[in-house]
C-alpha positions in Angstrom: 0.0 0.0 0.1 2.9 2.4 0.7 3.8 2.3 -3.1 0.5 3.9 -4.1 0.9 6.8 -1.6 4.5 7.2 -2.4 3.5 7.4 -6.3 0.6 9.8 -5.7 2.8 12.1 -3.4 5.8 12.0 -6.0 3.4 12.8 -8.9 1.9 15.8 -6.8 5.2 16.9 -5.7 7.0 16.6 -9.1 3.9 18.8 -10.6 4.1 21.3 -7.8 8.0 21.7 -8.4 7.5 22.2 -12.1 4.7 25.0 -11.6 7.1 26.9 -8.8 10.2 26.4 -11.0 8.0 28.0 -14.2 7.2 31.2 -11.9 10.9 31.8 -11.4 12.0 30.9 -14.9 13.0 34.4 -15.9 15.9 34.4 -13.3 19.2 33.2 -13.9 19.6 29.4 -13.9 16.4 29.4 -11.9 18.3 29.4 -8.6 15.6 31.2 -6.6 12.8 28.7 -7.7 14.9 25.8 -6.8 16.1 27.4 -3.4 12.4 28.1 -2.6 11.2 24.3 -3.6 14.1 23.0 -1.5 13.5 24.9 1.7 9.7 24.2 1.5 10.5 20.5 1.2 13.0 20.8 4.1 10.3 22.5 6.2 7.7 19.6 5.3 10.2 16.8 5.9 10.9 18.6 9.5 7.2 19.0 10.4 6.0 15.5 9.3 9.0 13.9 10.9 8.4 15.5 14.2 4.8 14.4 14.2 5.6 11.0 13.2 8.5 10.4 15.6 6.4 11.7 18.7 3.8 9.1 17.6 0.9 11.6 17.8 -1.4 9.4 15.5 -2.3 12.5 13.8 -0.2 11.3 10.6 -1.1 7.8 9.5 1.8 5.8 8.0 0.1 6.2 4.6 0.3 10.1 4.9 3.7 9.9 6.4 4.9 8.2 3.2 2.8 10.4 0.9 4.4 13.5 2.5 8.0 12.6 3.0 9.1 9.9 0.5 6.5 10.8 -2.1 5.7 14.4 -2.2 8.9 15.7 -0.6 11.0 13.3 -2.7 9.1 14.4 -5.9 9.1 18.1 -5.0 12.7 18.6 -3.9 15.6 17.5 -6.0 19.3 17.5 -5.6 20.1 17.5 -9.3 18.2 20.8 -9.7 20.4 22.2 -7.0 23.6 20.9 -8.3 23.1 21.8 -11.8 22.9 25.5 -11.5 25.9 25.3 -9.1 28.1 23.4 -11.8 27.1 26.0 -14.3 28.1 29.0 -12.1 31.5 27.2 -11.7 31.8 26.9 -15.4 30.9 30.6 -15.9 33.6 31.5 -13.1 30.9 32.8 -10.9 32.5 31.1 -7.8 31.1 33.4 -5.2 27.5 32.6 -6.4 28.1 29.1 -6.7 29.5 28.8 -3.1 27.0 31.2 -1.7 23.9 29.1 -3.2 25.6 25.9 -1.7 26.0 27.6 1.5 22.3 28.9 1.6 20.9 25.8 0.2 22.5 23.6 2.8 22.7 25.7 6.0 19.3 27.4 5.4 17.7 23.8 4.7 18.9 22.4 7.7 17.3 25.5 9.5 14.2 25.0 7.7 14.0 21.3 8.6 14.4 22.5 12.4 11.8 25.2 12.0 9.4 22.5 10.8 10.2 20.2 13.6 9.9 23.3 16.1 6.4 24.0 14.3 5.2 20.6 14.9 6.2 20.8 18.4 4.3 23.9 19.2 1.2 22.5 17.1 1.1 19.6 19.5 1.5 21.7 22.4 -1.4 23.8 21.3 -3.7 20.9 20.5 -2.9 19.4 23.9 -3.6 22.9 25.8 -6.8 23.1 23.9 -7.7 19.3 24.6 -8.1 18.4 21.0 -5.8 15.3 21.6 -5.6 13.2 24.6 -2.6 13.7 27.1 -1.6 10.3 26.5 -0.6 10.9 22.9 1.8 13.2 23.8 
């Protein structure tokens, strides 16, 4: 059953990535679009991972597979990150290449952490408002 959810999530993620990249197509090498896609993907992975790790029963296994392996896997792509970096190096834009790598990796890690923190604060809010049982926490 996981395969179906991964397949559907990947299709939705890839299509959304394509649409977002089209919005930023006028920019050189589409670096901004790739950065936005990758950072959003990092946030989603962090958020879903936190909820799954804490076993809040809010996200089913199928939904976790859909969102992380499928959607985020199809939405983000390492090749879309590396291709512009190589082109920047070939065009002797070393500062931009290194800046893009730094921002993508470091800010990406920050976005994963941010997603996990948002998951934590969401759960605290739901617990305080008694929308989920205390034993789930």
